[in-house]
C-alpha positions in Angstrom: -26.0 35.2 3.9 -25.9 36.3 7.3 -22.2 35.2 7.8 -21.1 37.0 4.3 -22.8 40.2 5.2 -21.6 40.3 8.8 -17.8 39.6 7.5 -18.3 42.4 5.0 -19.8 44.5 7.5 -16.9 43.9 10.0 -14.2 44.5 6.9 -15.6 47.8 6.1 -15.8 48.6 9.4 -12.0 47.6 9.8 -11.2 49.7 6.5 -13.4 52.9 7.4 -11.5 53.0 10.9 -8.4 52.0 9.6 -8.5 55.0 6.5 -10.0 57.7 9.1 -7.1 56.9 11.3 -4.2 57.4 8.9 -5.9 60.0 7.2 -6.6 62.0 9.9 -3.8 61.3 12.0 -1.2 59.2 9.8 -0.6 56.9 12.7 -0.8 53.9 10.3 1.8 54.6 7.4 2.7 51.1 7.6 -1.0 50.1 6.6 -0.8 52.7 3.7 -1.3 49.8 1.1 -3.5 47.7 2.4 -6.3 50.3 3.1 -9.0 50.7 0.0 -9.5 54.4 0.3 -5.5 54.7 -0.6 -5.5 52.7 -3.2 -8.2 53.4 -5.4 -7.1 56.7 -7.6 -10.5 58.1 -8.0 -10.6 58.8 -4.0 -7.6 60.6 -3.9 -8.4 63.7 -1.8 -11.4 62.4 -0.3 -9.9 59.5 1.6 -11.6 60.7 4.7 -15.1 61.4 3.6 -15.1 57.6 2.1 -13.7 56.0 5.3 -16.4 57.3 6.8 -18.8 56.5 4.4 -17.1 52.5 4.3 -17.5 52.5 8.1 -21.2 53.9 7.8 -22.0 51.0 5.1 -20.0 48.3 7.3 -22.8 49.3 10.4 -25.6 48.9 8.1 -24.4 45.8 6.7 -24.4 44.2 10.2 -27.6 45.9 11.0 -29.2 44.0 7.9 -27.2 41.0 9.2 -28.8 41.1 12.6 -32.5 42.4 11.5 -32.3 38.7 9.2 -31.3 36.8 12.3 -34.2 38.2 14.6 -36.8 37.3 11.7 -35.6 33.9 11.5 -35.9 33.6 15.2 -39.2 35.3 15.2 -40.5 32.3 12.6 
């Protein structure tokens, strides 16, 4: 379970940072279709905010995975 949380956490961080950089600076035009915030029509106009939320959620998933690891080590 920890491995899955870590993978999803890193993917969300990557998507969040990529979406933020693309939304604010427009550097990654080649990756436009690879970013989730640009693919979902629901998020049109809110790409930067959605990217921030995705990045924060990724950090939260990594924190949960790390806390699960510490609980197992304590037992």
